FILOKE-733363 format. One record per residue: residue in three letters; residue number from 0; x, y, z of N, C-alpha, C in turn. Coordinates in Angstrom, 2 decimals, decimal comma. Layout:
BEGIN
residu:num:n.px:n.py:n.pz:ca.px:ca.py:ca.pz:c.px:c.py:c.pz
ALA:NUM:X:Y:Z:X:Y:Z:X:Y:Z
...
END
This chain:
BEGIN
residu:num:n.px:n.py:n.pz:ca.px:ca.py:ca.pz:c.px:c.py:c.pz
MET:0:0,83:-1,19:0,00:0,00:0,00:0,00:0,87:1,27:0,00
TYR:1:1,97:1,24:0,74:2,85:2,40:0,82:3,40:2,76:-0,56
VAL:2:3,83:1,76:-1,32:4,39:2,00:-2,66:3,33:2,61:-3,58
THR:3:2,10:2,14:-3,48:1,01:2,68:-4,28:0,76:4,14:-3,92
LEU:4:0,81:4,47:-2,65:0,63:5,86:-2,22:1,76:6,75:-2,73
VAL:5:2,98:6,23:-2,69:4,12:7,00:-3,21:3,89:7,28:-4,70
TYR:6:3,45:6,27:-5,43:3,19:6,43:-6,86:2,10:7,49:-7,09
LEU:7:0,99:7,40:-6,36:-0,08:8,39:-6,48:0,40:9,78:-6,10
HIS:8:1,26:9,85:-5,10:1,82:11,13:-4,67:2,66:11,76:-5,79
ILE:9:3,46:10,94:-6,44:4,31:11,44:-7,53:3,47:11,84:-8,74
VAL:10:2,51:11,01:-9,10:1,64:11,33:-10,25:0,86:12,62:-9,99
SER:11:0,35:12,77:-8,78:-0,39:13,99:-8,49:0,52:15,22:-8,50
THR:12:1,79:15,03:-8,18:2,76:16,14:-8,28:2,94:16,54:-9,74
VAL:13:3,08:15,56:-10,61:3,25:15,84:-12,04:2,01:16,56:-12,59
VAL:14:0,83:16,09:-12,20:-0,42:16,71:-12,69:-0,61:18,10:-12,08
ALA:15:-0,12:18,32:-10,88:-0,25:19,63:-10,24:0,69:20,66:-10,85
ILE:16:1,87:20,22:-11,29:2,86:21,16:-11,81:2,81:21,26:-13,33
GLY:17:2,63:20,15:-14,01:2,71:20,09:-15,47:1,88:21,11:-16,23
PRO:18:0,59:21,26:-15,90:-0,23:22,20:-16,69:0,29:23,63:-16,68
PHE:19:1,00:24,01:-15,63:1,49:25,38:-15,57:2,55:25,67:-16,65
PHE:20:3,25:24,63:-17,11:4,22:24,85:-18,18:3,52:25,10:-19,51
LEU:21:2,33:24,56:-19,67:1,56:24,83:-20,89:1,01:26,25:-20,89
LEU:22:0,91:26,83:-19,72:0,37:28,19:-19,62:1,38:29,26:-20,03
ILE:23:2,65:28,94:-19,98:3,68:29,94:-20,32:3,49:30,45:-21,76
PRO:24:3,41:29,55:-22,77:3,18:30,09:-24,12:1,77:30,66:-24,30
LEU:25:0,83:30,23:-23,47:-0,53:30,74:-23,57:-0,60:32,21:-23,17
LEU:26:0,31:32,65:-22,32:0,34:34,06:-21,91:0,52:34,98:-23,12
GLY:27:1,39:34,60:-24,05:1,59:35,40:-25,26:0,34:35,47:-26,11
LYS:28:-0,38:34,36:-26,17:-1,63:34,34:-26,94:-2,70:35,20:-26,27
ILE:29:-2,73:35,20:-24,94:-3,70:36,03:-24,21:-3,40:37,50:-24,46
ARG:30:-2,13:37,83:-24,55:-1,72:39,21:-24,80:-2,28:39,75:-26,12
LYS:31:-2,28:38,90:-27,15:-2,60:39,36:-28,51:-3,98:38,96:-29,01
ALA:32:-4,71:38,17:-28,27:-5,95:37,57:-28,77:-7,07:38,60:-28,93
ALA:33:-7,89:38,33:-29,95:-9,15:39,07:-30,11:-10,10:38,58:-29,02
ASP:34:-11,21:39,29:-28,84:-12,11:38,98:-27,72:-12,60:37,54:-27,70
ALA:35:-13,03:36,99:-28,83:-13,54:35,62:-28,87:-12,43:34,63:-28,52
GLU:36:-11,26:34,84:-29,09:-10,11:33,97:-28,79:-9,69:34,10:-27,33
LEU:37:-9,76:35,32:-26,83:-9,34:35,57:-25,45:-10,14:34,71:-24,48
GLN:38:-11,44:34,62:-24,69:-12,28:33,83:-23,78:-11,87:32,35:-23,80
VAL:39:-11,54:31,84:-24,98:-11,10:30,44:-25,10:-9,77:30,24:-24,35
HIS:40:-8,84:31,16:-24,54:-7,55:31,06:-23,87:-7,70:31,17:-22,35
LEU:41:-8,58:32,05:-21,90:-8,81:32,19:-20,47:-9,49:30,95:-19,89
ASP:42:-10,37:30,33:-20,69:-10,98:29,06:-20,26:-9,90:27,99:-20,10
SER:43:-8,97:27,94:-21,03:-7,86:26,98:-20,94:-7,01:27,24:-19,71
PHE:44:-6,72:28,51:-19,46:-5,93:28,89:-18,30:-6,64:28,46:-17,02
ARG:45:-7,93:28,78:-16,96:-8,73:28,44:-15,78:-8,79:26,92:-15,58
PHE:46:-8,93:26,16:-16,67:-8,97:24,70:-16,57:-7,66:24,16:-15,98
ALA:47:-6,54:24,69:-16,45:-5,24:24,24:-15,94:-5,10:24,54:-14,46
VAL:48:-5,57:25,70:-14,04:-5,51:26,07:-12,63:-6,39:25,13:-11,81
GLN:49:-7,60:24,84:-12,30:-8,50:23,94:-11,59:-7,94:22,52:-11,51
LEU:50:-7,36:22,05:-12,61:-6,76:20,72:-12,63:-5,64:20,63:-11,60
SER:51:-4,82:21,65:-11,55:-3,73:21,69:-10,58:-4,26:21,72:-9,16
LYS:52:-5,31:22,48:-8,95:-5,89:22,58:-7,61:-6,41:21,23:-7,14
HIS:53:-7,16:20,54:-7,98:-7,72:19,25:-7,58:-6,64:18,17:-7,45
SER:54:-5,63:18,24:-8,26:-4,50:17,33:-8,10:-3,79:17,60:-6,79
GLY:55:-3,76:18,86:-6,39:-3,17:19,24:-5,11:-3,90:18,60:-3,94
HIS:56:-5,22:18,42:-4,07:-5,97:17,74:-3,02:-5,48:16,30:-2,85
VAL:57:-5,27:15,61:-3,98:-4,75:14,24:-3,94:-3,34:14,25:-3,37
LEU:58:-2,55:15,22:-3,77:-1,17:15,35:-3,29:-1,12:15,49:-1,78
ILE:59:-1,96:16,35:-1,23:-1,98:16,55:0,23:-2,48:15,30:0,94
ALA:60:-3,55:14,70:0,42:-4,09:13,50:1,06:-3,07:12,36:1,08
THR:61:-2,41:12,13:-0,06:-1,42:11,06:-0,11:-0,21:11,40:0,76
GLY:62:0,15:12,66:0,82:1,26:13,08:1,68:0,96:12,82:3,15
LEU:63:-0,26:13,13:3,56:-0,64:12,86:4,95:-0,63:11,36:5,25
LEU:64:-1,16:10,58:4,32:-1,16:9,13:4,51:0,26:8,57:4,55
LEU:65:1,13:9,10:3,69:2,52:8,64:3,69:3,23:8,99:5,00
MET:66:2,92:10,16:5,53:3,49:10,54:6,83:3,03:9,56:7,90
TRP:67:1,75:9,25:7,89:1,18:8,37:8,91:1,72:6,95:8,78
LEU:68:1,68:6,41:7,55:2,14:5,03:7,35:3,66:4,89:7,49
GLY:69:4,38:5,94:7,14:5,84:5,89:7,21:6,39:6,35:8,54
SER:70:5,50:6,69:9,45:5,89:7,15:10,80:6,80:8,38:10,75
TRP:71:6,54:9,26:9,81:7,29:10,51:9,75:6,66:11,50:10,73
PRO:72:7,40:12,00:11,69:6,80:12,98:12,62:6,65:14,36:11,96
TRP:73:5,65:15,10:12,44:5,41:16,46:11,94:6,61:17,36:12,16
THR:74:7,41:17,05:13,14:8,54:17,90:13,50:9,78:17,66:12,64
THR:75:9,71:16,70:11,72:10,83:16,50:10,78:10,99:17,79:9,99
SER:76:12,21:18,31:9,95:12,43:19,66:9,42:11,91:19,84:7,99
TRP:77:12,17:18,90:7,10:11,73:19,07:5,71:10,22:18,95:5,57
ILE:78:9,58:18,18:6,45:8,12:18,09:6,42:7,51:19,39:6,94
LEU:79:8,05:19,89:8,02:7,57:21,16:8,57:7,75:22,30:7,56
ALA:80:8,91:22,34:6,91:9,17:23,37:5,90:8,18:23,23:4,73
THR:81:7,90:22,00:4,34:6,95:21,78:3,25:5,57:22,30:3,62
TRP:82:5,11:22,02:4,83:3,79:22,48:5,25:3,73:24,00:5,34
ILE:83:4,82:24,62:5,74:4,85:26,09:5,79:4,75:26,67:4,38
VAL:84:5,54:26,12:3,45:5,48:26,60:2,07:4,11:26,28:1,46
LEU:85:3,55:25,12:1,79:2,23:24,74:1,29:1,18:25,75:1,75
ALA:86:1,19:26,11:3,02:0,23:27,09:3,53:0,37:28,42:2,80
THR:87:1,61:28,82:2,58:1,88:30,06:1,83:1,36:29,95:0,40
SER:88:1,62:28,81:-0,23:1,21:28,66:-1,63:-0,31:28,59:-1,76
LEU:89:-1,00:28,00:-0,79:-2,47:27,95:-0,85:-3,06:29,35:-0,74
TYR:90:-2,52:30,15:0,14:-2,97:31,54:0,27:-2,69:32,29:-1,04
PHE:91:-1,50:32,11:-1,55:-1,10:32,76:-2,80:-1,98:32,30:-3,96
PHE:92:-2,21:31,00:-4,07:-2,99:30,40:-5,14:-4,40:30,99:-5,17
ALA:93:-4,99:31,15:-4,00:-6,36:31,66:-3,91:-6,47:33,09:-4,41
ARG:94:-5,41:33,85:-4,30:-5,46:35,26:-4,67:-4,79:35,59:-6,00
ALA:95:-4,05:34,65:-6,55:-3,19:34,97:-7,70:-3,90:34,87:-9,05
PHE:96:-4,69:33,85:-9,27:-5,16:33,57:-10,62:-6,61:34,00:-10,89
SER:97:-7,53:33,56:-10,09:-8,95:33,81:-10,39:-9,32:35,29:-10,49
PRO:98:-8,89:36,15:-9,55:-9,26:37,57:-9,68:-8,71:38,21:-10,96
THR:99:-7,50:37,84:-11,33:-6,90:38,41:-12,55:-7,61:37,89:-13,79
ILE:100:-7,95:36,62:-13,81:-8,68:36,05:-14,95:-10,05:36,73:-15,07
ARG:101:-10,71:36,96:-13,93:-12,02:37,66:-13,97:-11,87:39,05:-14,59
LYS:102:-10,82:39,76:-14,21:-10,60:41,11:-14,78:-10,33:41,03:-16,27
LEU:103:-9,56:40,03:-16,69:-9,28:39,88:-18,12:-10,53:39,52:-18,92
ARG:104:-11,49:38,85:-18,29:-12,74:38,48:-18,95:-13,67:39,67:-19,15
SER:105:-13,44:40,74:-18,43:-14,31:41,91:-18,48:-14,46:42,42:-19,91
SER:106:-15,70:42,61:-20,34:-15,96:43,09:-21,69:-15,57:44,56:-21,85
GLU:107:-15,42:45,26:-20,75:-15,06:46,68:-20,80:-13,56:46,90:-20,94
LEU:108:-12,79:45,83:-20,85:-11,33:45,93:-20,88:-10,82:46,12:-22,30
ALA:109:-10,09:47,19:-22,52:-9,49:47,43:-23,83:-8,23:46,58:-23,96
VAL:110:-7,86:46,29:-25,21:-6,66:45,48:-25,46:-5,43:46,14:-24,86
THR:111:-5,39:47,46:-24,89:-4,23:48,18:-24,34:-4,15:48,07:-22,82
ASP:112:-5,29:47,85:-22,17:-5,32:47,70:-20,71:-5,02:46,28:-20,27
ARG:113:-4,89:45,38:-21,21:-4,69:43,96:-20,91:-3,27:43,67:-20,44
GLU:114:-2,31:44,40:-20,94:-0,89:44,10:-20,67:-0,53:44,04:-19,18
PRO:115:-0,93:45,01:-18,36:-0,58:44,90:-16,92:-1,17:43,65:-16,26
LEU:116:-2,37:43,26:-16,68:-2,99:42,07:-16,11:-2,28:40,80:-16,56
VAL:117:-1,84:40,76:-17,81:-1,10:39,59:-18,31:0,25:39,52:-17,60
ARG:118:0,89:40,65:-17,38:2,16:40,66:-16,63:1,95:40,15:-15,20
LYS:119:0,84:40,55:-14,59:0,53:40,07:-13,24:0,29:38,57:-13,24
LEU:120:-0,43:38,09:-14,25:-0,69:36,66:-14,39:0,62:35,89:-14,58
ALA:121:1,51:36,44:-15,40:2,81:35,80:-15,65:3,64:35,77:-14,37
ARG:122:3,68:36,87:-13,66:4,43:36,94:-12,41:3,89:35,93:-11,40
SER:123:2,57:35,84:-11,31:1,93:34,87:-10,41:2,28:33,45:-10,82
LEU:124:2,26:33,18:-12,10:2,56:31,85:-12,62:3,99:31,44:-12,25
TYR:125:4,95:32,31:-12,49:6,34:31,99:-12,20:6,59:31,86:-10,69
LEU:126:5,97:32,71:-9,91:6,13:32,62:-8,46:5,51:31,33:-7,92
TYR:127:4,35:30,97:-8,44:3,72:29,73:-7,98:4,56:28,51:-8,38
LEU:128:5,11:28,52:-9,59:6,00:27,43:-9,99:7,21:27,34:-9,06
LEU:129:7,74:28,47:-8,68:8,87:28,49:-7,74:8,47:27,84:-6,41
LEU:130:7,30:28,17:-5,90:6,84:27,56:-4,65:6,64:26,06:-4,80
LEU:131:6,07:25,63:-5,93:5,87:24,21:-6,17:7,21:23,46:-6,25
PHE:132:8,16:24,05:-6,94:9,48:23,41:-7,05:10,21:23,39:-5,70
LEU:133:10,00:24,40:-4,88:10,61:24,41:-3,56:10,05:23,24:-2,72
MET:134:8,73:23,06:-2,77:8,13:21,94:-2,03:8,60:20,60:-2,61
MET:135:8,73:20,52:-3,92:9,19:19,28:-4,53:10,64:18,99:-4,11
TRP:136:11,46:20,03:-4,01:12,84:19,84:-3,56:12,87:19,30:-2,13
PHE:137:12,00:19,84:-1,26:11,94:19,32:0,11:11,60:17,83:0,11
MET:138:10,67:17,42:-0,75:10,25:16,02:-0,80:11,36:15,11:-1,31
VAL:139:12,11:15,59:-2,28:13,14:14,75:-2,89:14,44:14,76:-2,09
ALA:140:14,91:15,94:-1,73:16,21:16,07:-1,05:16,13:15,80:0,45
LYS:141:14,96:16,03:1,02:14,74:15,83:2,46:15,86:16,49:3,29
PRO:142:16,05:17,80:3,09:17,14:18,47:3,81:16,85:18,55:5,31
ALA:143:17,89:18,48:6,07:17,79:18,62:7,53:18,12:20,07:7,90
PHE:144:17,20:20,74:8,49:17,41:22,12:8,92:17,65:22,13:10,43
GLY:145:18,69:22,80:10,81:18,96:22,98:12,24:19,42:21,83:12,98
END
């Protein structure tokens, strides 16, 4: 059972991170798209964010089960660091993508006003990827702090 959970944990990590790499080239298309195309691109962006979010639920559940079955204490430094970064990323995730996508969907938004929002979306995307990779590094390297 432990090996199966590790496998599910790894697959959910790939599904949580992978879609964000597809969003990088999509940012350029969002920048230049006509209104009808823009809605399709924003739907794609939103789908990737939702897929990552739901995969994150599996990731957290399997992580908790792995801690329990593997007898990893909460006080293990890399686990504690992961939970701290996770809490930060959940707060960030909730505020980073949906409000900006809603603003980009606004019919009153001129193409010239789109650029600052796309830059904000790009900055959020790269920062979130950084947080995800930091948590992944904790899982793989299992560094001992202190």
